C-alpha positions as a Markdown table, in Angstrom:
| # | Residue | x | y | z |
|---|---|---|---|---|
| 1 | Met | 0.0 | 0.0 | 0.0 |
| 2 | Asn | 1.3 | 3.5 | -0.8 |
| 3 | Asp | 0.1 | 7.0 | -0.5 |
| 4 | Gln | -1.0 | 7.1 | -4.2 |
| 5 | Arg | -3.1 | 4.0 | -3.8 |
| 6 | Leu | -4.7 | 5.4 | -0.7 |
| 7 | Arg | -5.5 | 8.7 | -2.4 |
| 8 | Leu | -7.0 | 6.9 | -5.4 |
| 9 | Asp | -9.2 | 4.8 | -3.1 |
| 10 | Leu | -10.3 | 7.9 | -1.2 |
| 11 | Thr | -11.1 | 9.8 | -4.4 |
| 12 | Ala | -13.2 | 6.9 | -5.7 |
| 13 | Leu | -15.1 | 6.8 | -2.4 |
| 14 | Ala | -15.7 | 10.5 | -2.6 |
| 15 | Asp | -17.1 | 10.3 | -6.1 |
| 16 | Glu | -19.9 | 8.0 | -4.8 |
| 17 | Val | -21.2 | 10.6 | -2.4 |
| 18 | Thr | -23.5 | 13.3 | -3.5 |
| 19 | Ser | -23.1 | 15.7 | -0.6 |
| 20 | Val | -19.5 | 16.3 | 0.3 |
| 21 | Asp | -18.6 | 17.5 | 3.8 |
| 22 | Leu | -15.0 | 17.9 | 5.0 |
| 23 | Arg | -15.8 | 16.5 | 8.3 |
| 24 | Asp | -17.4 | 13.4 | 6.7 |
| 25 | Arg | -14.3 | 13.0 | 4.6 |
| 26 | Thr | -12.1 | 13.0 | 7.7 |
| 27 | Leu | -14.3 | 10.5 | 9.6 |
| 28 | Arg | -14.7 | 8.2 | 6.5 |
| 29 | Thr | -10.9 | 8.4 | 5.9 |
| 30 | Ser | -10.2 | 7.4 | 9.5 |
| 31 | Arg | -12.4 | 4.3 | 9.2 |
| 32 | Arg | -11.1 | 3.3 | 5.8 |
| 33 | Leu | -7.5 | 3.7 | 6.9 |
| 34 | Gly | -8.2 | 1.5 | 9.9 |
| 35 | Ile | -9.3 | -1.3 | 7.6 |
| 36 | Gln | -6.5 | -0.7 | 5.2 |
| 37 | Arg | -4.0 | -0.7 | 8.0 |
| 38 | Ala | -5.0 | -4.1 | 9.2 |
| 39 | Val | -4.7 | -5.5 | 5.6 |
| 40 | Ala | -1.3 | -3.7 | 5.2 |
| 41 | Thr | 0.0 | -5.2 | 8.5 |
| 42 | Ser | -0.8 | -8.8 | 7.3 |
| 43 | Ala | 0.6 | -8.1 | 3.9 |
| 44 | Ala | 3.8 | -6.8 | 5.4 |
| 45 | Ala | 4.3 | -10.1 | 7.3 |
| 46 | Leu | 3.9 | -12.2 | 4.1 |
| 47 | Val | 6.3 | -9.9 | 2.3 |
| 48 | Leu | 8.9 | -10.5 | 5.0 |
| 49 | Ile | 8.4 | -14.3 | 4.8 |
| 50 | Ala | 8.7 | -14.3 | 1.0 |
| 51 | Ala | 11.7 | -11.9 | 1.1 |
| 52 | Ala | 10.0 | -10.0 | -1.7 |
| 53 | Ala | 10.9 | -6.4 | -2.6 |
| 54 | Gly | 8.6 | -4.0 | -0.8 |
| 55 | Thr | 8.4 | -1.2 | 1.6 |
| 56 | Ala | 7.2 | -1.7 | 5.2 |
| 57 | Phe | 4.4 | 0.6 | 6.3 |
| 58 | Ala | 6.5 | 2.7 | 8.7 |
| 59 | Ile | 8.0 | 6.1 | 9.3 |
| 60 | Arg | 11.7 | 6.1 | 9.8 |
| 61 | Pro | 13.4 | 8.9 | 11.6 |
| 62 | Asn | 16.4 | 10.4 | 9.8 |
| 63 | Glu | 19.6 | 8.7 | 11.2 |
| 64 | Ser | 21.9 | 11.6 | 10.6 |
| 65 | Pro | 21.4 | 13.6 | 13.9 |
| 66 | Pro | 23.3 | 12.0 | 16.8 |
| 67 | Pro | 20.9 | 9.9 | 19.0 |
| 68 | Leu | 20.2 | 10.7 | 22.6 |
| 69 | Pro | 19.5 | 8.0 | 25.2 |
| 70 | Ala | 15.9 | 7.7 | 26.1 |
| 71 | Asp | 13.4 | 5.4 | 27.9 |
| 72 | Thr | 11.0 | 3.3 | 26.0 |
| 73 | Pro | 8.7 | 1.3 | 28.3 |
| 74 | Ser | 6.3 | -1.3 | 27.1 |
| 75 | Val | 2.6 | -0.9 | 27.8 |
| 76 | Thr | 2.8 | -2.4 | 31.3 |
| 77 | Ala | 6.6 | -3.0 | 31.9 |
| 78 | Thr | 9.4 | -0.9 | 33.3 |
| 79 | Pro | 11.0 | 1.4 | 30.7 |
| 80 | Thr | 14.2 | 0.2 | 28.9 |
| 81 | Pro | 16.6 | 2.6 | 27.2 |
| 82 | Thr | 16.3 | 3.2 | 23.5 |
| 83 | Pro | 18.0 | 5.8 | 21.3 |
| 84 | Thr | 16.2 | 8.7 | 19.6 |
| 85 | Pro | 17.5 | 11.2 | 17.2 |
| 86 | Thr | 16.7 | 14.7 | 18.6 |
| 87 | Pro | 18.8 | 17.8 | 19.1 |
| 88 | Thr | 19.1 | 19.9 | 22.2 |
| 89 | Pro | 17.0 | 23.0 | 22.2 |
| 90 | Ser | 18.9 | 26.0 | 20.9 |
| 91 | Asn | 18.3 | 29.5 | 19.6 |
| 92 | Ser | 18.4 | 29.1 | 15.8 |
| 93 | Ala | 20.4 | 31.3 | 13.6 |
| 94 | Gly | 18.2 | 33.7 | 11.8 |
| 95 | Asp | 15.4 | 33.4 | 14.3 |
| 96 | Thr | 15.4 | 37.0 | 15.3 |
| 97 | Pro | 12.0 | 38.5 | 16.1 |
| 98 | Gly | 10.9 | 41.2 | 13.6 |
| 99 | Ala | 9.8 | 44.7 | 14.6 |
| 100 | Pro | 6.2 | 45.2 | 15.6 |
| 101 | Pro | 3.9 | 46.4 | 12.9 |
| 102 | Ser | 3.5 | 50.1 | 12.8 |
| 103 | Asn | -0.1 | 49.9 | 13.9 |
| 104 | Gly | 0.6 | 47.7 | 16.9 |
| 105 | Ser | 2.5 | 47.5 | 20.1 |
| 106 | Ser | 4.5 | 44.8 | 21.7 |
| 107 | Thr | 4.0 | 46.1 | 25.2 |
| 108 | Asn | 1.6 | 43.9 | 27.3 |
| 109 | Thr | -0.5 | 45.1 | 30.3 |
| 110 | Pro | 0.4 | 43.5 | 33.7 |
| 111 | Ser | -3.0 | 41.7 | 33.8 |
| 112 | Val | -2.8 | 40.0 | 30.4 |
| 113 | Gln | 0.4 | 38.4 | 29.2 |
| 114 | Phe | 1.6 | 36.5 | 26.1 |
| 115 | Gly | 2.1 | 32.9 | 26.7 |
| 116 | Lys | 4.7 | 30.7 | 24.9 |
| 117 | Leu | 3.8 | 29.6 | 21.4 |
| 118 | Phe | 4.7 | 26.2 | 20.0 |
| 119 | Tyr | 5.0 | 25.6 | 16.3 |
| 120 | Gly | 5.0 | 22.6 | 14.0 |
| 121 | Pro | 5.9 | 22.4 | 10.3 |
| 122 | Thr | 3.3 | 22.4 | 7.5 |
| 123 | Glu | 5.5 | 20.7 | 5.0 |
| 124 | Met | 8.3 | 18.1 | 5.3 |
| 125 | Thr | 10.7 | 16.2 | 3.2 |
| 126 | Lys | 9.3 | 12.7 | 3.0 |
| 127 | Gly | 10.9 | 10.4 | 5.6 |
| 128 | Glu | 12.9 | 13.3 | 7.2 |
| 129 | Pro | 12.4 | 14.4 | 10.8 |
| 130 | Ala | 11.6 | 18.0 | 11.6 |
| 131 | Asn | 12.1 | 20.1 | 14.6 |
| 132 | Leu | 9.3 | 21.7 | 16.5 |
| 133 | Arg | 9.9 | 25.3 | 17.8 |
| 134 | Ser | 8.8 | 27.5 | 20.6 |
| 135 | Trp | 8.7 | 31.3 | 20.8 |
| 136 | Arg | 7.6 | 34.0 | 23.2 |
| 137 | Pro | 7.4 | 37.6 | 22.0 |
| 138 | Gly | 10.5 | 39.5 | 23.0 |
| 139 | Glu | 12.7 | 36.4 | 22.7 |
| 140 | Ser | 14.3 | 34.3 | 19.9 |
| 141 | Pro | 12.6 | 31.1 | 18.7 |
| 142 | Val | 14.0 | 27.9 | 20.2 |
| 143 | Arg | 14.5 | 24.7 | 18.3 |
| 144 | Leu | 12.9 | 21.7 | 20.1 |
| 145 | Ala | 12.6 | 18.0 | 19.6 |
| 146 | Ala | 12.8 | 16.5 | 16.1 |
| 147 | Leu | 9.9 | 14.3 | 15.3 |
| 148 | Pro | 9.5 | 11.9 | 12.3 |
| 149 | Glu | 7.3 | 12.8 | 9.3 |
| 150 | Pro | 4.3 | 12.9 | 9.5 |
| 151 | Ala | 4.2 | 13.0 | 13.4 |
| 152 | Ala | 5.8 | 16.4 | 13.4 |
| 153 | Leu | 3.2 | 18.0 | 11.1 |
| 154 | Ile | 0.7 | 20.5 | 12.4 |
| 155 | Phe | -2.1 | 18.9 | 14.5 |
| 156 | Arg | -0.3 | 15.6 | 14.8 |
| 157 | Ala | 1.8 | 16.4 | 17.9 |
| 158 | Ser | 0.3 | 17.5 | 21.2 |
| 159 | Ile | 2.0 | 19.9 | 23.7 |
| 160 | Ser | 1.2 | 19.5 | 27.4 |
| 161 | Pro | -0.5 | 22.5 | 29.1 |
| 162 | Asp | 2.6 | 23.3 | 31.1 |
| 163 | Gly | 4.8 | 23.3 | 27.9 |
| 164 | Arg | 7.1 | 20.6 | 29.2 |
| 165 | Arg | 6.1 | 17.4 | 27.4 |
| 166 | Ile | 5.0 | 16.4 | 24.0 |
| 167 | Ala | 3.0 | 13.4 | 22.7 |
| 168 | Trp | 2.7 | 11.9 | 19.3 |
| 169 | Val | 2.0 | 8.7 | 17.4 |
| 170 | Gln | 4.7 | 7.1 | 15.3 |
| 171 | Gly | 4.7 | 4.0 | 13.0 |
| 172 | Asp | 7.2 | 1.2 | 13.3 |
| 173 | Gln | 8.7 | -1.3 | 10.7 |
| 174 | Glu | 6.0 | -3.9 | 11.4 |
| 175 | Gly | 3.2 | -1.6 | 10.6 |
| 176 | Gly | 2.3 | -0.8 | 14.2 |
| 177 | Thr | 1.4 | 2.6 | 15.5 |
| 178 | Asn | 2.8 | 3.6 | 18.9 |
| 179 | Leu | 2.0 | 6.5 | 21.3 |
| 180 | Tyr | 5.2 | 8.2 | 22.6 |
| 181 | Thr | 5.9 | 11.0 | 25.0 |
| 182 | Ala | 9.0 | 13.0 | 25.6 |
| 183 | Asp | 10.2 | 16.2 | 27.1 |
| 184 | Val | 9.9 | 19.0 | 24.5 |
| 185 | Asp | 13.7 | 19.0 | 24.0 |
| 186 | Gly | 13.4 | 15.4 | 22.9 |
| 187 | Ser | 14.8 | 13.8 | 26.1 |
| 188 | Asp | 13.1 | 11.1 | 28.2 |
| 189 | Arg | 11.3 | 9.6 | 25.3 |
| 190 | Gln | 9.0 | 6.7 | 26.3 |
| 191 | Arg | 6.6 | 4.4 | 24.4 |
| 192 | Met | 3.3 | 4.6 | 26.2 |
| 193 | Arg | 0.9 | 2.5 | 24.2 |
| 194 | Thr | 0.7 | 0.4 | 21.0 |
| 195 | Asn | -2.0 | 0.2 | 18.3 |
| 196 | Val | -2.9 | 3.8 | 18.6 |
| 197 | Asn | -4.8 | 5.9 | 15.9 |
| 198 | Ser | -3.6 | 9.3 | 15.0 |
| 199 | Ile | -5.5 | 9.9 | 11.8 |
| 200 | Cys | -8.6 | 11.4 | 13.4 |
| 201 | Val | -7.9 | 11.5 | 17.2 |
| 202 | Lys | -4.5 | 12.8 | 18.0 |
| 203 | Pro | -3.3 | 12.2 | 21.7 |
| 204 | Thr | -4.7 | 15.1 | 23.7 |
| 205 | Trp | -3.3 | 16.2 | 27.1 |
| 206 | Ser | -5.6 | 16.7 | 30.1 |
| 207 | Pro | -5.3 | 20.1 | 31.9 |
| 208 | Asp | -3.1 | 18.5 | 34.6 |
| 209 | Gly | -0.5 | 17.4 | 32.0 |
| 210 | Arg | -0.6 | 13.9 | 33.3 |
| 211 | His | -3.3 | 12.1 | 31.3 |
| 212 | Leu | -3.7 | 11.6 | 27.5 |
| 213 | Leu | -6.9 | 11.0 | 25.6 |
| 214 | Phe | -6.2 | 8.6 | 22.7 |
| 215 | Glu | -8.0 | 6.2 | 20.4 |
| 216 | Glu | -7.1 | 2.5 | 20.1 |
| 217 | Trp | -7.0 | 0.7 | 16.8 |
| 218 | Thr | -9.1 | -2.5 | 16.4 |
| 219 | Asp | -8.9 | -5.1 | 13.6 |
| 220 | Asp | -11.6 | -3.3 | 11.6 |
| 221 | Gly | -10.4 | 0.3 | 12.2 |
| 222 | Pro | -10.6 | 2.9 | 14.9 |
| 223 | Gly | -11.9 | 1.6 | 18.2 |
| 224 | Arg | -12.5 | 2.8 | 21.7 |
| 225 | Leu | -11.3 | 6.0 | 23.3 |
| 226 | Gly | -9.4 | 5.9 | 26.6 |
| 227 | Val | -7.6 | 8.2 | 29.0 |
| 228 | Leu | -4.1 | 7.1 | 29.8 |
| 229 | Asp | -2.4 | 7.9 | 33.1 |
| 230 | Thr | 1.2 | 8.6 | 31.9 |
| 231 | Asp | 2.6 | 8.8 | 35.4 |
| 232 | Ser | 1.2 | 5.5 | 36.7 |
| 233 | Ala | 3.5 | 2.6 | 37.1 |
| 234 | Lys | 1.4 | 0.3 | 34.8 |
| 235 | Leu | 0.3 | 3.0 | 32.5 |
| 236 | Thr | -3.3 | 2.4 | 33.4 |
| 237 | Val | -6.2 | 3.4 | 31.0 |
| 238 | Arg | -9.7 | 4.5 | 31.9 |
| 239 | Trp | -11.8 | 3.6 | 28.9 |
| 240 | Trp | -14.8 | 5.7 | 27.7 |
| 241 | Ala | -18.1 | 3.7 | 27.9 |
| 242 | Ser | -19.3 | 5.0 | 24.6 |
| 243 | Lys | -17.5 | 5.4 | 21.3 |
| 244 | Pro | -18.1 | 9.0 | 20.1 |
| 245 | Val | -17.6 | 9.3 | 16.3 |
| 246 | Gly | -15.5 | 12.4 | 16.1 |
| 247 | Cys | -12.1 | 13.9 | 15.4 |
| 248 | His | -9.7 | 16.5 | 16.8 |
| 249 | Pro | -10.6 | 16.5 | 20.6 |
| 250 | Leu | -10.0 | 19.6 | 22.7 |
| 251 | Trp | -9.8 | 19.6 | 26.5 |
| 252 | Ser | -10.9 | 22.8 | 28.3 |
| 253 | Ser | -8.5 | 24.0 | 31.0 |
| 254 | Asp | -11.0 | 23.5 | 33.7 |
| 255 | Gly | -11.1 | 19.8 | 32.9 |
| 256 | Ala | -14.9 | 19.7 | 32.5 |
| 257 | Thr | -15.4 | 19.7 | 28.8 |
| 258 | Ile | -14.0 | 17.9 | 25.7 |
| 259 | Ala | -15.1 | 19.2 | 22.3 |
| 260 | Met | -14.9 | 17.1 | 19.2 |
| 261 | Asp | -15.5 | 17.7 | 15.5 |
| 262 | Thr | -18.5 | 15.4 | 14.7 |
| 263 | His | -21.2 | 14.9 | 12.1 |
| 264 | Ala | -23.3 | 17.4 | 14.1 |
| 265 | Gly | -20.6 | 20.0 | 13.7 |
| 266 | Val | -19.1 | 20.3 | 17.2 |
| 267 | Thr | -20.2 | 18.0 | 20.1 |
| 268 | Leu | -19.3 | 18.6 | 23.7 |
| 269 | Phe | -18.6 | 15.7 | 26.1 |
| 270 | Asp | -17.6 | 15.5 | 29.7 |
| 271 | Ser | -14.2 | 14.1 | 30.7 |
| 272 | Ser | -15.8 | 10.6 | 31.0 |
| 273 | Gly | -17.1 | 10.6 | 27.4 |
| 274 | Asn | -20.7 | 11.3 | 28.2 |
| 275 | Arg | -22.3 | 13.5 | 25.6 |
| 276 | Lys | -23.4 | 16.9 | 26.9 |
| 277 | Arg | -24.8 | 18.6 | 23.8 |
| 278 | Asp | -24.2 | 19.6 | 20.2 |
| 279 | Met | -23.1 | 23.1 | 19.5 |
| 280 | Pro | -25.8 | 25.1 | 17.6 |
| 281 | Gly | -25.1 | 27.1 | 14.4 |
| 282 | Leu | -23.1 | 24.4 | 12.6 |
| 283 | Asp | -25.8 | 22.8 | 10.5 |
| 284 | Pro | -24.3 | 20.9 | 7.5 |
| 285 | Arg | -25.7 | 23.6 | 5.3 |
| 286 | Gly | -24.2 | 26.4 | 7.4 |
| 287 | Thr | -21.2 | 28.7 | 6.8 |
| 288 | Trp | -19.1 | 26.9 | 9.3 |
| 289 | Ala | -20.2 | 23.4 | 8.6 |
| 290 | Asn | -16.7 | 22.3 | 7.7 |
| 291 | Gly | -14.9 | 24.1 | 10.5 |
| 292 | Asp | -12.2 | 22.1 | 12.4 |
| 293 | Val | -11.8 | 22.7 | 16.1 |
| 294 | Met | -8.7 | 24.6 | 17.0 |
| 295 | Ser | -8.9 | 25.7 | 20.6 |
| 296 | Leu | -11.4 | 25.7 | 23.5 |
| 297 | Ser | -11.9 | 28.4 | 26.1 |
| 298 | Pro | -11.1 | 27.6 | 29.8 |
| 299 | Asp | -14.7 | 26.8 | 30.7 |
| 300 | Gly | -15.8 | 25.5 | 27.3 |
| 301 | Asp | -18.1 | 28.5 | 26.5 |
| 302 | Arg | -16.2 | 29.6 | 23.4 |
| 303 | Ile | -14.4 | 27.6 | 20.7 |
| 304 | Ala | -12.0 | 28.6 | 17.9 |
| 305 | Leu | -12.7 | 27.0 | 14.6 |
| 306 | Asp | -10.9 | 27.1 | 11.3 |
| 307 | Arg | -11.9 | 26.2 | 7.7 |
| 308 | Pro | -10.3 | 26.3 | 4.3 |
| 309 | Glu | -10.1 | 29.8 | 2.8 |
| 310 | Ser | -12.8 | 30.5 | 0.2 |
| 311 | Gly | -11.9 | 28.9 | -3.1 |
| 312 | Thr | -9.7 | 26.2 | -1.6 |
| 313 | Glu | -12.3 | 23.8 | -0.2 |
| 314 | Gly | -11.2 | 21.0 | -2.5 |
| 315 | Arg | -7.7 | 20.9 | -0.9 |
| 316 | Glu | -8.6 | 19.9 | 2.6 |
| 317 | Asp | -5.9 | 17.2 | 2.8 |
| 318 | Asp | -3.2 | 19.7 | 2.1 |
| 319 | Val | -1.8 | 21.1 | 5.4 |
| 320 | Gln | -0.6 | 24.2 | 3.5 |
| 321 | Thr | -4.1 | 25.1 | 2.4 |
| 322 | Pro | -4.8 | 28.7 | 3.6 |
| 323 | Arg | -7.1 | 28.6 | 6.6 |
| 324 | Val | -9.3 | 31.2 | 8.2 |
| 325 | Gly | -10.2 | 31.2 | 11.9 |
| 326 | Ala | -13.1 | 32.4 | 13.9 |
| 327 | Val | -14.4 | 32.2 | 17.5 |
| 328 | Arg | -18.0 | 31.1 | 18.3 |
| 329 | Asp | -20.1 | 30.8 | 21.4 |
| 330 | Thr | -20.7 | 27.2 | 22.1 |
| 331 | Gln | -24.1 | 27.9 | 23.7 |
| 332 | Thr | -25.6 | 30.0 | 21.0 |
| 333 | Gly | -23.3 | 29.3 | 18.0 |
| 334 | Lys | -22.9 | 33.0 | 17.4 |
| 335 | Glu | -19.6 | 34.4 | 16.1 |
| 336 | Val | -17.5 | 36.4 | 18.5 |
| 337 | Arg | -16.0 | 39.5 | 16.9 |
| 338 | Leu | -12.2 | 39.9 | 17.0 |
| 339 | Pro | -10.2 | 43.1 | 16.6 |
| 340 | Leu | -8.4 | 42.1 | 13.4 |
| 341 | Gly | -8.1 | 45.6 | 11.8 |
| 342 | Gly | -9.4 | 44.3 | 8.5 |
| 343 | Arg | -6.9 | 41.5 | 8.3 |
| 344 | Lys | -7.5 | 37.7 | 8.0 |
| 345 | Ser | -7.4 | 35.6 | 11.1 |
| 346 | Arg | -5.4 | 32.4 | 10.5 |
| 347 | Gln | -5.3 | 30.8 | 13.9 |
| 348 | Val | -6.8 | 31.5 | 17.3 |
| 349 | Tyr | -5.7 | 30.0 | 20.7 |
| 350 | Phe | -7.2 | 30.5 | 24.1 |
| 351 | Gln | -5.0 | 31.0 | 27.2 |
| 352 | Ser | -5.9 | 29.8 | 30.6 |
| 353 | Asp | -7.2 | 33.2 | 31.7 |
| 354 | Gly | -9.6 | 33.4 | 28.8 |
| 355 | Ser | -7.5 | 35.8 | 26.7 |
| 356 | Met | -6.6 | 34.8 | 23.1 |
| 357 | Ile | -3.6 | 34.7 | 20.9 |
| 358 | Val | -4.7 | 35.6 | 17.3 |
| 359 | Arg | -2.4 | 35.0 | 14.4 |
| 360 | Val | -3.1 | 37.4 | 11.5 |
| 361 | Gln | -1.6 | 37.7 | 8.1 |
| 362 | Val | 0.4 | 40.9 | 7.5 |
| 363 | Gly | 1.7 | 41.2 | 4.0 |
| 364 | Ser | 3.8 | 38.1 | 3.3 |
| 365 | Gly | 4.3 | 37.4 | 7.0 |
| 366 | Tyr | 2.4 | 37.1 | 10.2 |
| 367 | Ala | 1.7 | 39.0 | 13.5 |
| 368 | Val | 0.2 | 37.7 | 16.7 |
| 369 | Leu | -2.4 | 39.7 | 18.6 |
| 370 | Leu | -3.0 | 39.5 | 22.3 |
| 371 | Val | -6.8 | 39.9 | 22.9 |
| 372 | Asp | -8.3 | 39.9 | 26.3 |
| 373 | Lys | -11.3 | 37.8 | 27.3 |
| 374 | Asp | -13.6 | 40.8 | 26.6 |
| 375 | Gly | -12.4 | 40.9 | 23.0 |
| 376 | Lys | -10.2 | 44.0 | 23.3 |
| 377 | Lys | -6.8 | 44.1 | 21.6 |
| 378 | Val | -4.0 | 44.4 | 24.2 |
| 379 | Ser | -0.9 | 44.2 | 22.0 |
| 380 | Glu | 0.5 | 43.1 | 18.7 |
| 381 | Thr | 3.9 | 41.6 | 17.8 |
| 382 | Ala | 5.4 | 40.6 | 14.5 |
| 383 | Glu | 6.4 | 37.0 | 14.2 |
| 384 | Pro | 10.0 | 36.1 | 13.3 |
| 385 | Ala | 10.4 | 35.4 | 9.6 |
| 386 | Ser | 11.8 | 31.9 | 10.4 |
| 387 | Leu | 8.3 | 30.8 | 11.7 |
| 388 | Lys | 6.5 | 31.8 | 8.5 |
| 389 | Gly | 6.4 | 28.2 | 7.1 |
| 390 | Met | 5.1 | 26.8 | 10.4 |
| 391 | Lys | 1.7 | 26.8 | 12.2 |
| 392 | Ile | 0.9 | 27.1 | 15.9 |
| 393 | Leu | 0.4 | 23.8 | 17.7 |
| 394 | Ala | -0.3 | 25.2 | 21.2 |
| 395 | Val | -0.1 | 28.2 | 23.4 |
| 396 | Val | 0.9 | 27.7 | 27.1 |
| 397 | Asp | 1.1 | 30.2 | 29.9 |
C-alpha cells in the first residue's frame, strides 16, 4: 500500500457521495485507513516471509542527527533505554523576532500576558524528521525535539498545558502505530501504548498534564477512546463507555469539557465521554459546517474553529491550504468578533485566563495579537520570519 493508492481509493469513495462535507471525509478516511491498516500489516508479514521487494508501512526517523539516550517502556513494563534522534534546544540562527507592525504595540499590560507559542511544520521532506519550535514575543525562537514525518506535522503532535512534554503517534517497521511521550527537548522519550490511531484523534493532554486522551485501533479500524495515566507505574487506562464518532478532541483547561469535530458540527462531552450537547449554528448547510476545532476556552463556553479559505475547499488534505479562523459561542453558535483591523485571522488559541492569541496575516508574514477575554486588543507583535512556514500547535502560559 502506498500514499498514491490510498489517495485513489479515497477519491473513488468521494465520487460516490452526492453531498461532500469535509468532516465526513475525515471520519470516513479514518475508518477506511483502519481497515487498510489491518490489511497492510498482514501483507507486510507475508512480504517479509517471502523476502520480496517491498516497503514496510513505517515512518523512519532520519539517522543523521546524533541519537540521545531515552526510555522506552512497554505498555505495562518498566522502561528500557532506546536511542532517539533529537537535538538539544537552541536559539536558531536567523530566528530574530521582527519589529512590531506600525499599527501595533509589543507592550503587554500587567494583567494580560503573552504565553509561549509552540510551532510545527506544515511541509516536510518525506521520511525526514523535523524540529518543533517555541517562541515568546521579545525572545528568539528555540529549536525543540525532532519528530518523524508525519508525526511532526501540524495537528499531529500535542503539547502538554505546562509546555514541558510532547505526545505523538509514530509508526514502526512492522506496521504498528505507537504512542510516545518525551520532554519538549526530545529527552526522556517513552513508548506509552501500542495500536494507537492518530488519523482522526491525536493524543490530547488533560489540563493537569498527566493524562492523555487517545484512540485505540481494532482489527476493523478505529476503536474505543481511553484516558491514559502517563505517570502511573502500569500506564493504566480509563476507557470511555461509549464510542463517540468524532475527530480533533480539545480539552478545556477547567477539565470539565472535551469538544470534538463530529457529524453534528461540534459536540461537547464531559471528561468521562458522556455526551453533553451539540453546538448550535453548525448545521451541515451552514457557513461553518466544515470548520475544524482549534482551541477551547477555559470553561468551554467559546471555541476557535478554522476552515479552508474560500476557493480552496477542495484541498482539505493539504496542510498548506490557507485557513481562516473564527471564535464562536458554544451555547448560541454566534460568532465572537475579533479586533483584526481588516486582516484575516489564520489561527486563534485561548490562554488559561480566557485571553486569546490571534495570528493574523500581515503582508507576506504574520503577526500575533494578544486579545483579552472581553475581545479587546492588548498588543500586537510581528512573528519572526523563520516561523513563516510553520503553524501554531499550542499556546501555554
